[in-house]
DSSP file (Angstrom, degrees, kcal/mol; ACC not computed):
  #  RESIDUE AA STRUCTURE BP1 BP2  ACC     N-H-->O    O-->H-N    N-H-->O    O-->H-N    TCO  KAPPA ALPHA  PHI   PSI    X-CA   Y-CA   Z-CA
    1    1 A X    >         0   0    0      0, 0.0     3,-2.1     0, 0.0     4,-0.4   0.000 360.0 360.0 360.0 155.5   17.4  -63.9   40.0
    2    2 A X  T >>  +     0   0    0      1,-0.3     3,-1.9     2,-0.2     4,-0.7   0.875 360.0  63.0 -57.8 -38.1   20.2  -66.6   40.0
    3    3 A X  H 3> S+     0   0    0      1,-0.3     4,-2.2     2,-0.2    -1,-0.3   0.753  84.6  78.1 -61.3 -17.8   22.8  -64.2   41.3
    4    4 A X  H <> S+     0   0    0     -3,-2.1     4,-3.1     1,-0.2    -1,-0.3   0.877  88.2  57.7 -57.1 -36.7   20.7  -63.9   44.4
    5    5 A X  H <> S+     0   0    0     -3,-1.9     4,-2.1    -4,-0.4    -1,-0.2   0.969 110.6  41.0 -52.7 -54.1   22.2  -67.3   45.4
    6    6 A X  H  X S+     0   0    0     -4,-0.7     4,-1.4     1,-0.2    -1,-0.2   0.794 113.2  54.1 -73.8 -24.8   25.7  -66.0   45.3
    7    7 A X  H  X S+     0   0    0     -4,-2.2     4,-1.6     2,-0.2    -1,-0.2   0.911 109.0  50.3 -68.3 -43.9   24.6  -62.7   47.0
    8    8 A X  H  X S+     0   0    0     -4,-3.1     4,-1.5     1,-0.2    -2,-0.2   0.895 109.1  51.0 -64.7 -38.3   23.1  -64.8   49.8
    9    9 A X  H  < S+     0   0    0     -4,-2.1    -1,-0.2     1,-0.2    -2,-0.2   0.826 105.1  56.7 -66.9 -31.6   26.4  -66.7   50.1
   10   10 A X  H  < S+     0   0    0     -4,-1.4     3,-0.4     1,-0.2    -1,-0.2   0.871 109.0  47.0 -63.2 -38.7   28.2  -63.4   50.3
   11   11 A X  H  < S+     0   0    0     -4,-1.6    -2,-0.2     1,-0.3    -1,-0.2   0.761 132.2  13.2 -75.7 -26.7   26.1  -62.5   53.2
   12   12 A X    ><  +     0   0    0     -4,-1.5     3,-1.7    -5,-0.1     6,-0.5  -0.623  58.4 179.4-153.2  88.0   26.5  -65.8   55.0
   13   13 A X  T 3  S+     0   0    0     -3,-0.4     9,-0.2     1,-0.3    -4,-0.1   0.654  86.5  56.7 -61.7 -17.9   29.2  -68.2   53.7
   14   14 A X  T 3  S+     0   0    0      4,-0.1    -1,-0.3     5,-0.1    -5,-0.1   0.393  89.5  94.5 -99.4   3.8   28.3  -70.7   56.4
   15   15 A X  S <> S-     0   0    0     -3,-1.7     4,-2.7    -6,-0.1     5,-0.1  -0.046  97.5 -81.8 -80.3-171.1   24.7  -71.0   55.4
   16   16 A X  H  > S+     0   0    0      2,-0.2     4,-2.2     1,-0.2     5,-0.2   0.905 130.2  47.1 -61.1 -43.5   23.1  -73.6   53.1
   17   17 A X  H  > S+     0   0    0      1,-0.2     4,-2.5     2,-0.2    -1,-0.2   0.908 113.2  47.7 -70.0 -40.9   24.1  -71.8   49.9
   18   18 A X  H  > S+     0   0    0     -6,-0.5     4,-2.7     1,-0.2     5,-0.3   0.913 109.0  55.9 -65.5 -39.4   27.6  -71.3   51.2
   19   19 A X  H  X S+     0   0    0     -4,-2.7     4,-2.1     1,-0.2    -2,-0.2   0.918 108.6  47.3 -59.8 -39.4   27.8  -75.0   52.2
   20   20 A X  H  < S+     0   0    0     -4,-2.2     4,-0.2     1,-0.2    -1,-0.2   0.948 114.3  46.4 -67.0 -43.9   26.8  -76.0   48.6
   21   21 A X  H  < S+     0   0    0     -4,-2.5     3,-0.3     1,-0.2    -2,-0.2   0.887 122.9  33.2 -61.8 -38.5   29.4  -73.7   47.1
   22   22 A X  H  < S+     0   0    0     -4,-2.7     3,-0.2    -9,-0.2    -1,-0.2   0.635 122.0  44.1 -92.3 -18.2   32.2  -74.7   49.4
   23   23 A X  S  < S+     0   0    0     -4,-2.1    -1,-0.2    -5,-0.3    -2,-0.1  -0.068  94.9  73.3-122.5  32.8   31.5  -78.4   50.1
   24   24 A X    >>  +     0   0    0     -3,-0.3     4,-2.9    -4,-0.2     3,-1.9   0.088  51.9 132.5-133.0  21.8   30.6  -79.7   46.7
   25   25 A X  T 34 S+     0   0    0      1,-0.3    -1,-0.1    -3,-0.2    -2,-0.1   0.824  79.5  36.0 -48.8 -46.4   34.1  -79.9   45.0
   26   26 A X  T 34 S+     0   0    0      1,-0.1    -1,-0.3    -3,-0.1     3,-0.1   0.352 123.5  44.8 -95.6   7.7   33.9  -83.3   43.6
   27   27 A X  T <4 S+     0   0    0     -3,-1.9     2,-0.3     1,-0.3    -2,-0.2   0.755 113.6  23.0-109.8 -46.8   30.1  -83.1   42.8
   28   28 A X     <  -     0   0    0     -4,-2.9     2,-0.4    -8,-0.1    -1,-0.3  -0.865  51.8-153.0-125.6 155.0   29.4  -79.8   41.1
   29   29 A X        -     0   0    0     -2,-0.3     2,-0.4    -3,-0.1    40,-0.1  -0.992  24.2-141.6-118.8 135.5   31.2  -77.1   39.2
   30   30 A X  E     +a   69   0A   0     38,-0.7    40,-3.2    -2,-0.4     2,-0.3  -0.839  21.8 176.0-105.3 134.6   29.7  -73.6   39.4
   31   31 A X  E     +a   70   0A   0     -2,-0.4     2,-0.3    38,-0.2    40,-0.2  -0.962   1.4 171.9-130.5 151.3   29.4  -71.2   36.6
   32   32 A X  E     -a   71   0A   0     38,-1.9    40,-2.4    -2,-0.3     2,-0.2  -0.954  38.3 -91.4-147.0 164.2   27.9  -67.8   36.3
   33   33 A X  E >   -a   72   0A   0     -2,-0.3     3,-1.8    38,-0.2     4,-0.4  -0.486  33.7-120.5 -74.7 149.1   27.8  -65.0   33.8
   34   34 A X  T >> S+     0   0    0     38,-2.0     3,-2.1     1,-0.3     4,-0.7   0.874 110.1  75.3 -57.0 -34.4   30.4  -62.3   34.1
   35   35 A X  H >> S+     0   0    0     37,-0.3     4,-2.0     1,-0.3     3,-0.6   0.791  78.8  71.5 -45.0 -33.9   27.4  -59.9   34.5
   36   36 A X  H <> S+     0   0    0     -3,-1.8     4,-2.2     1,-0.3    -1,-0.3   0.868  92.5  56.8 -55.5 -37.6   27.0  -61.3   38.1
   37   37 A X  H <> S+     0   0    0     -3,-2.1     4,-1.9    -4,-0.4    -1,-0.3   0.904 105.2  50.2 -64.0 -37.3   30.2  -59.4   39.1
   38   38 A X  H <X S+     0   0    0     -4,-0.7     4,-2.7    -3,-0.6    -1,-0.2   0.907 108.6  53.5 -61.1 -47.9   28.7  -56.1   37.9
   39   39 A X  H  X S+     0   0    0     -4,-2.0     4,-1.3     1,-0.2    -2,-0.2   0.875 107.0  51.7 -59.0 -39.9   25.4  -56.9   40.0
   40   40 A X  H  < S+     0   0    0     -4,-2.2    -1,-0.2     1,-0.2    -2,-0.2   0.897 111.0  46.2 -67.8 -41.2   27.5  -57.4   43.1
   41   41 A X  H >< S+     0   0    0     -4,-1.9     3,-1.2    -5,-0.2     4,-0.3   0.916 111.1  53.8 -64.3 -38.5   29.3  -54.0   42.6
   42   42 A X  H 3< S+     0   0    0     -4,-2.7    -1,-0.2     1,-0.3    -2,-0.2   0.802 117.0  36.5 -69.7 -24.6   26.0  -52.4   41.9
   43   43 A X  T 3X S+     0   0    0     -4,-1.3     4,-2.5    -5,-0.2    -1,-0.3   0.164  83.7 115.1-109.4  19.6   24.5  -53.7   45.1
   44   44 A X  H <> S+     0   0    0     -3,-1.2     4,-2.7     1,-0.2     5,-0.2   0.881  76.5  46.8 -58.1 -47.8   27.7  -53.4   47.3
   45   45 A X  H  > S+     0   0    0     -4,-0.3     4,-2.3     1,-0.2    -1,-0.2   0.890 113.1  50.1 -68.6 -37.6   26.4  -50.7   49.7
   46   46 A X  H  > S+     0   0    0      2,-0.2     4,-2.9     1,-0.2     5,-0.3   0.921 109.7  51.5 -65.9 -41.9   23.1  -52.6   50.2
   47   47 A X  H  X S+     0   0    0     -4,-2.5     4,-2.9     1,-0.2     5,-0.3   0.939 110.3  48.9 -57.2 -47.5   25.1  -55.8   50.9
   48   48 A X  H  X>S+     0   0    0     -4,-2.7     4,-2.1     1,-0.2     5,-0.5   0.929 113.6  46.4 -57.0 -42.5   27.2  -54.0   53.5
   49   49 A X  H  <5S+     0   0    0     -4,-2.3    -2,-0.2    -5,-0.2    -1,-0.2   0.959 116.9  42.6 -67.1 -46.5   24.1  -52.6   55.1
   50   50 A X  H  <5S+     0   0    0     -4,-2.9    -2,-0.2     1,-0.2    -1,-0.2   0.940 121.7  39.7 -61.9 -48.8   22.2  -56.0   55.1
   51   51 A X  H  <5S-     0   0    0     -4,-2.9    -1,-0.2    -5,-0.3    -2,-0.2   0.745  91.9-140.7 -77.9 -25.4   25.3  -58.1   56.2
   52   52 A X  T  <5 +     0   0    0     -4,-2.1     2,-0.2    -5,-0.3    -3,-0.1   0.790  56.2 142.1  62.5  30.3   26.7  -55.5   58.8
   53   53 A X      < -     0   0    0     -5,-0.5    -1,-0.3    -6,-0.3     2,-0.1  -0.624  53.5-117.8 -90.3 152.7   30.1  -56.6   57.3
   54   54 A X     >  -     0   0    0     -2,-0.2     4,-2.5    -3,-0.1     5,-0.2  -0.374  32.3-101.2 -78.2 173.7   32.9  -54.2   56.8
   55   55 A X  H  > S+     0   0    0      1,-0.2     4,-2.5     2,-0.2     5,-0.2   0.936 125.3  49.6 -62.0 -40.7   34.3  -53.5   53.3
   56   56 A X  H  > S+     0   0    0      2,-0.2     4,-2.3     1,-0.2    -1,-0.2   0.933 111.3  47.6 -64.8 -45.7   37.2  -55.8   54.2
   57   57 A X  H  > S+     0   0    0      1,-0.2     4,-2.1     2,-0.2    -1,-0.2   0.917 114.5  46.5 -61.6 -44.2   35.1  -58.6   55.4
   58   58 A X  H  X S+     0   0    0     -4,-2.5     4,-2.3     2,-0.2    -1,-0.2   0.830 110.4  52.5 -68.8 -33.9   32.8  -58.4   52.4
   59   59 A X  H  X S+     0   0    0     -4,-2.5     4,-2.8    -5,-0.2    -1,-0.2   0.896 109.4  50.2 -59.8 -44.5   35.7  -58.3   50.1
   60   60 A X  H  X S+     0   0    0     -4,-2.3     4,-2.4     1,-0.2    -2,-0.2   0.910 111.0  49.2 -62.6 -43.3   37.1  -61.4   51.7
   61   61 A X  H  X S+     0   0    0     -4,-2.1     4,-2.1     2,-0.2    -1,-0.2   0.909 111.4  48.0 -61.9 -45.0   33.8  -63.1   51.4
   62   62 A X  H  X S+     0   0    0     -4,-2.3     4,-3.2     2,-0.2     5,-0.2   0.947 110.7  52.0 -64.0 -45.2   33.5  -62.2   47.7
   63   63 A X  H  X S+     0   0    0     -4,-2.8     4,-1.6     1,-0.2    -2,-0.2   0.956 110.6  47.7 -57.1 -50.2   37.0  -63.3   47.0
   64   64 A X  H  < S+     0   0    0     -4,-2.4     4,-0.4     1,-0.2    -1,-0.2   0.902 115.4  44.7 -59.1 -44.3   36.3  -66.7   48.6
   65   65 A X  H >< S+     0   0    0     -4,-2.1     3,-1.7     1,-0.2     4,-0.4   0.904 108.8  56.3 -69.8 -43.1   33.1  -67.2   46.7
   66   66 A X  H >< S+     0   0    0     -4,-3.2     3,-1.1     1,-0.3    -1,-0.2   0.792  98.0  62.9 -59.1 -28.8   34.6  -66.1   43.4
   67   67 A X  T 3< S+     0   0    0     -4,-1.6    -1,-0.3    -5,-0.2    -2,-0.2   0.744 103.4  50.1 -69.9 -19.7   37.2  -68.8   43.7
   68   68 A X  T <  S+     0   0    0     -3,-1.7   -38,-0.7    -4,-0.4     2,-0.5   0.486 101.8  75.4 -93.9  -5.6   34.4  -71.4   43.5
   69   69 A X  E <   -a   30   0A   0     -3,-1.1     2,-0.6    -4,-0.4   -38,-0.2  -0.919  66.7-147.5-119.9 127.8   32.7  -69.9   40.4
   70   70 A X  E     -a   31   0A   0    -40,-3.2   -38,-1.9    -2,-0.5     2,-0.4  -0.822  24.5-147.9 -86.5 120.9   33.9  -70.1   36.8
   71   71 A X  E     -a   32   0A   0     -2,-0.6     2,-0.4   -40,-0.2   -38,-0.2  -0.772   9.7-159.3 -95.1 136.2   32.8  -66.9   35.1
   72   72 A X  E     -a   33   0A   0    -40,-2.4   -38,-2.0    -2,-0.4     2,-0.5  -0.962  20.0-121.5-118.7 132.2   31.8  -67.0   31.5
   73   73 A X    >   -     0   0    0     -2,-0.4     3,-2.4   -40,-0.2     4,-0.2  -0.585  16.5-142.6 -69.9 121.4   31.8  -64.0   29.2
   74   74 A X  G >  S+     0   0    0     -2,-0.5     3,-1.8     1,-0.3    -1,-0.2   0.756  95.0  75.0 -60.9 -24.0   28.3  -63.7   27.8
   75   75 A X  G 3  S+     0   0    0      1,-0.3    -1,-0.3     4,-0.0     4,-0.1   0.649  86.8  64.1 -63.3 -14.1   29.8  -62.7   24.5
   76   76 A X  G <  S+     0   0    0     -3,-2.4     2,-0.5     2,-0.1    -1,-0.3   0.584  79.1  96.6 -85.5  -5.9   30.7  -66.3   23.9
   77   77 A X  S <  S-     0   0    0     -3,-1.8     5,-0.1    -4,-0.2    25,-0.1  -0.724  84.5-115.2 -84.8 127.3   27.1  -67.4   23.9
   78   78 A X     >  -     0   0    0     -2,-0.5     4,-1.8     1,-0.1     3,-0.4  -0.220  20.5-118.3 -62.8 150.7   25.8  -67.7   20.2
   79   79 A X  H  > S+     0   0    0      1,-0.2     4,-2.8     2,-0.2     5,-0.2   0.849 113.8  58.8 -60.2 -36.0   23.0  -65.3   19.2
   80   80 A X  H  > S+     0   0    0      1,-0.2     4,-2.3     2,-0.2    -1,-0.2   0.897 105.5  49.6 -61.1 -38.7   20.6  -68.2   18.5
   81   81 A X  H  > S+     0   0    0     -3,-0.4     4,-2.4     2,-0.2    -1,-0.2   0.921 109.9  50.8 -64.9 -43.3   21.1  -69.4   22.2
   82   82 A X  H  X S+     0   0    0     -4,-1.8     4,-2.9     2,-0.2    -2,-0.2   0.925 109.8  50.5 -59.7 -47.1   20.4  -65.8   23.4
   83   83 A X  H  X S+     0   0    0     -4,-2.8     4,-2.0     1,-0.2    -1,-0.2   0.912 112.2  46.5 -56.8 -44.1   17.2  -65.6   21.3
   84   84 A X  H  X S+     0   0    0     -4,-2.3     4,-2.2     2,-0.2    -1,-0.2   0.889 112.6  50.3 -67.0 -39.7   15.9  -68.9   22.6
   85   85 A X  H  X S+     0   0    0     -4,-2.4     4,-2.6     2,-0.2    -2,-0.2   0.909 110.6  49.1 -64.9 -43.2   16.8  -67.9   26.2
   86   86 A X  H  X S+     0   0    0     -4,-2.9     4,-1.0     2,-0.2    -1,-0.2   0.885 109.6  52.3 -65.0 -37.7   14.9  -64.6   25.8
   87   87 A X  H  < S+     0   0    0     -4,-2.0     3,-0.4    -5,-0.2    -2,-0.2   0.910 113.0  45.3 -60.6 -44.4   11.9  -66.6   24.4
   88   88 A X  H  < S+     0   0    0     -4,-2.2    -2,-0.2     1,-0.2    -1,-0.2   0.907 111.8  51.5 -69.0 -38.7   11.9  -68.8   27.4
   89   89 A X  H >X S+     0   0    0     -4,-2.6     3,-2.2    -5,-0.2     4,-1.1   0.670  83.1 112.8 -74.9 -14.6   12.4  -65.9   29.9
   90   90 A X  T 3< S+     0   0    0     -4,-1.0    -3,-0.0    -3,-0.4     3,-0.0  -0.331  86.8  12.7 -58.0 138.2    9.4  -64.0   28.4
   91   91 A X  T 34 S+     0   0    0      1,-0.2    -1,-0.3     0, 0.0    -2,-0.1   0.532 128.3  61.2  67.4   7.1    6.5  -63.8   31.0
   92   92 A X  T <4 S-     0   0    0     -3,-2.2     2,-0.2    28,-0.0    -2,-0.2   0.545 124.3 -48.0-114.0 -79.0    8.9  -65.0   33.7
   93   93 A X    ><  -     0   0    0     -4,-1.1     3,-2.3    24,-0.1     4,-0.2  -0.674  40.0-157.6-162.2 103.6   11.8  -62.4   34.1
   94   94 A X  G >  S+     0   0    0      1,-0.3     3,-2.2    -2,-0.2     4,-0.3   0.799  92.6  68.3 -53.9 -33.3   13.6  -61.2   31.0
   95   95 A X  G 3  S+     0   0    0      1,-0.3     3,-0.5     2,-0.1    -1,-0.3   0.675  92.3  60.3 -64.1 -17.0   16.6  -60.3   33.2
   96   96 A X  G X> S+     0   0    0     -3,-2.3     4,-1.9     1,-0.2     3,-0.8   0.444  73.5  95.8 -82.5  -5.1   17.1  -63.9   33.8
   97   97 A X  H <> S+     0   0    0     -3,-2.2     4,-3.0     1,-0.2     5,-0.2   0.835  77.4  62.2 -60.9 -30.2   17.7  -64.6   30.1
   98   98 A X  H 3> S+     0   0    0     -3,-0.5     4,-2.0    -4,-0.3    -1,-0.2   0.916 107.5  42.8 -54.7 -46.5   21.6  -64.3   30.8
   99   99 A X  H <> S+     0   0    0     -3,-0.8     4,-2.1     2,-0.2    -1,-0.2   0.837 113.9  49.8 -76.6 -38.5   21.4  -67.3   33.1
  100  100 A X  H  X S+     0   0    0     -4,-1.9     4,-2.5     2,-0.2    -2,-0.2   0.890 111.2  50.9 -65.9 -42.4   19.2  -69.4   30.9
  101  101 A X  H  X S+     0   0    0     -4,-3.0     4,-2.7    -5,-0.2    -2,-0.2   0.903 111.3  47.3 -62.0 -42.0   21.5  -68.7   27.9
  102  102 A X  H  X S+     0   0    0     -4,-2.0     4,-2.6     2,-0.2     6,-0.3   0.921 110.6  51.5 -62.4 -47.0   24.5  -69.7   29.9
  103  103 A X  H  X>S+     0   0    0     -4,-2.1     5,-2.1     1,-0.2     4,-0.8   0.939 114.6  43.5 -55.5 -50.7   22.7  -72.9   31.1
  104  104 A X  H ><5S+     0   0    0     -4,-2.5     3,-0.7     1,-0.2    -1,-0.2   0.920 113.1  51.9 -64.5 -45.7   21.8  -73.8   27.5
  105  105 A X  H 3<5S+     0   0    0     -4,-2.7    -2,-0.2     1,-0.2    -1,-0.2   0.878 117.0  38.0 -62.6 -37.8   25.3  -72.9   26.1
  106  106 A X  H 3<5S-     0   0    0     -4,-2.6    -1,-0.2    -5,-0.2    -2,-0.2   0.530 104.9-127.7 -90.2  -3.7   27.1  -75.0   28.7
  107  107 A X  T <<5 +     0   0    0     -4,-0.8    -3,-0.2    -3,-0.7    -4,-0.1   0.889  70.0 126.5  53.6  39.6   24.4  -77.8   28.5
  108  108 A X      < -     0   0    0     -5,-2.1     2,-0.4    -6,-0.3    -1,-0.1  -0.052  62.0 -89.6-104.2-156.6   24.3  -77.5   32.3
  109  109 A X        -     0   0    0     -3,-0.1     2,-0.6    -2,-0.1    20,-0.2  -0.971  27.3-127.7-130.0 145.3   21.7  -76.9   35.0
  110  110 A X  E     -b  129   0B   0     18,-3.4    20,-3.2    -2,-0.4     2,-0.6  -0.812  16.4-160.3 -94.2 123.8   20.4  -73.7   36.4
  111  111 A X  E     +b  130   0B   0     -2,-0.6     2,-0.4    18,-0.2    20,-0.2  -0.900  25.2 162.4-101.8 117.9   20.5  -73.4   40.2
  112  112 A X        -     0   0    0     18,-2.4    20,-0.3    -2,-0.6  -110,-0.1  -0.995  41.1-164.3-140.9 149.7   18.2  -70.7   41.4
  113  113 A X        +     0   0    0     -2,-0.4     2,-0.8  -112,-0.3     3,-0.1   0.221  65.3 110.4-105.0  10.3   16.5  -69.7   44.6
  114  114 A X     >  -     0   0    0      1,-0.2     4,-2.9     2,-0.0     5,-0.2  -0.774  52.7-166.4 -87.6 104.8   14.1  -67.5   42.7
  115  115 A X  H  > S+     0   0    0     -2,-0.8     4,-3.2     1,-0.2     5,-0.3   0.879  86.7  54.3 -67.5 -34.1   10.8  -69.3   43.1
  116  116 A X  H  > S+     0   0    0      2,-0.2     4,-2.1     1,-0.2    -1,-0.2   0.911 113.2  42.1 -62.4 -42.1    9.1  -67.3   40.3
  117  117 A X  H  > S+     0   0    0      2,-0.2     4,-3.1     3,-0.2     5,-0.3   0.943 115.7  50.2 -69.0 -47.9   11.9  -68.2   37.8
  118  118 A X  H  X S+     0   0    0     -4,-2.9     4,-2.4     2,-0.2    -2,-0.2   0.963 115.7  41.2 -52.8 -59.2   12.0  -71.9   39.0
  119  119 A X  H  X S+     0   0    0     -4,-3.2     4,-2.6     1,-0.2    -1,-0.2   0.891 115.0  52.1 -59.2 -41.0    8.2  -72.3   38.7
  120  120 A X  H  X S+     0   0    0     -4,-2.1     4,-1.5    -5,-0.3    -1,-0.2   0.930 110.0  46.9 -64.1 -43.2    8.1  -70.4   35.5
  121  121 A X  H  <>S+     0   0    0     -4,-3.1     5,-3.1     2,-0.2    -1,-0.2   0.907 111.8  51.3 -62.2 -40.0   10.8  -72.5   33.9
  122  122 A X  H ><5S+     0   0    0     -4,-2.4     3,-1.6    -5,-0.3    -2,-0.2   0.911 107.1  54.2 -63.1 -39.0    9.1  -75.7   35.1
  123  123 A X  H 3<5S+     0   0    0     -4,-2.6    -1,-0.2     1,-0.3    -2,-0.2   0.823 107.8  50.0 -62.5 -31.1    5.8  -74.5   33.6
  124  124 A X  T 3<5S-     0   0    0     -4,-1.5    -1,-0.3    -5,-0.2    -2,-0.2   0.165 120.4-112.9 -96.2  21.2    7.6  -74.0   30.2
  125  125 A X  T < 5 +     0   0    0     -3,-1.6     2,-0.9     1,-0.2    -3,-0.2   0.777  60.3 158.6  55.1  35.9    9.0  -77.6   30.6
  126  126 A X      < -     0   0    0     -5,-3.1    -1,-0.2     1,-0.1     3,-0.2  -0.826  17.5-175.3 -85.8 108.4   12.6  -76.3   31.0
  127  127 A X        +     0   0    0     -2,-0.9     2,-0.8     1,-0.2    -1,-0.1   0.562  61.7  81.4 -87.7 -11.7   14.0  -79.4   32.8
  128  128 A X  S    S+     0   0    0     -7,-0.1   -18,-3.4   -19,-0.1     2,-0.4  -0.290  71.4 100.0 -97.6  46.8   17.5  -78.1   33.5
  129  129 A X  E     -b  110   0B   0     -2,-0.8     2,-0.3   -20,-0.2   -18,-0.2  -0.998  44.2-177.4-136.6 138.6   16.7  -76.1   36.6
  130  130 A X  E     -b  111   0B   0    -20,-3.2   -18,-2.4    -2,-0.4     2,-0.2  -0.943  16.0-143.9-126.3 147.0   17.1  -77.0   40.3
  131  131 A X     >  -     0   0    0     -2,-0.3     4,-2.3   -20,-0.2   -18,-0.2  -0.471  42.5 -94.2 -92.6 178.6   16.2  -75.2   43.5
  132  132 A X  H  > S+     0   0    0    -20,-0.3     4,-2.2     1,-0.2     5,-0.2   0.886 124.5  52.9 -65.8 -38.2   18.5  -75.3   46.5
  133  133 A X  H  > S+     0   0    0      1,-0.2     4,-1.9     2,-0.2    -1,-0.2   0.905 110.6  48.6 -62.4 -40.3   16.6  -78.3   48.2
  134  134 A X  H  > S+     0   0    0      2,-0.2     4,-2.5     1,-0.2    -2,-0.2   0.898 110.5  51.0 -66.5 -40.6   16.9  -80.3   44.9
  135  135 A X  H  X S+     0   0    0     -4,-2.3     4,-2.9     1,-0.2    -2,-0.2   0.894 107.8  52.0 -65.7 -39.2   20.6  -79.5   44.7
  136  136 A X  H  X S+     0   0    0     -4,-2.2     4,-2.4     2,-0.2    -1,-0.2   0.927 111.7  47.4 -58.9 -47.6   21.2  -80.6   48.3
  137  137 A X  H  X S+     0   0    0     -4,-1.9     4,-2.5     2,-0.2    -2,-0.2   0.904 110.8  51.6 -57.3 -43.8   19.5  -83.9   47.5
  138  138 A X  H  X S+     0   0    0     -4,-2.5     4,-2.1     1,-0.2    -2,-0.2   0.926 109.8  48.9 -62.4 -46.3   21.5  -84.3   44.4
  139  139 A X  H  X S+     0   0    0     -4,-2.9     4,-1.1     1,-0.2    -1,-0.2   0.904 111.4  50.2 -59.7 -40.0   24.8  -83.8   46.2
  140  140 A X  H  < S+     0   0    0     -4,-2.4     3,-0.4     1,-0.2    -2,-0.2   0.917 111.0  48.3 -64.8 -42.6   23.8  -86.3   48.8
  141  141 A X  H  < S+     0   0    0     -4,-2.5    -1,-0.2     1,-0.2    -2,-0.2   0.841 114.6  46.4 -64.5 -34.8   22.8  -88.9   46.2
  142  142 A X  H  <        0   0    0     -4,-2.1    -1,-0.2     1,-0.2    -2,-0.2   0.582 360.0 360.0 -84.2 -16.5   26.1  -88.4   44.4
  143  143 A X     <        0   0    0     -4,-1.1    -1,-0.2    -3,-0.4    -2,-0.2   0.503 360.0 360.0 -84.1 360.0   28.3  -88.4   47.5
């Protein structure tokens, strides 16, 4: 799921995903559903265990990352957009309909590290999706 990218950045702010978040100021704006905050809380103990970071270190990482993301309340997305997103997410991962709906609502692009989501959206001719490699190339081309 899309929030995996941000979870990965929490674990390693100096990695590729962290680099994209922190070094793309004049190239990209990052948005996510408010739901992502809940997902991070839900997986907090697992994140601590995987990262081997203390609560304080993980909190600092979360704060730093959240400064780079504009959170949008899902309730602002029109019902018609939700229905279309759910239709698109069917047979891929219905849990990703939030991110598809937000992408459509903002007329933006979905950045995902989820290969199943990426490939499924491409098969459904959803053109507003990038993987990390494509986003790096796009940043390079725009810089």
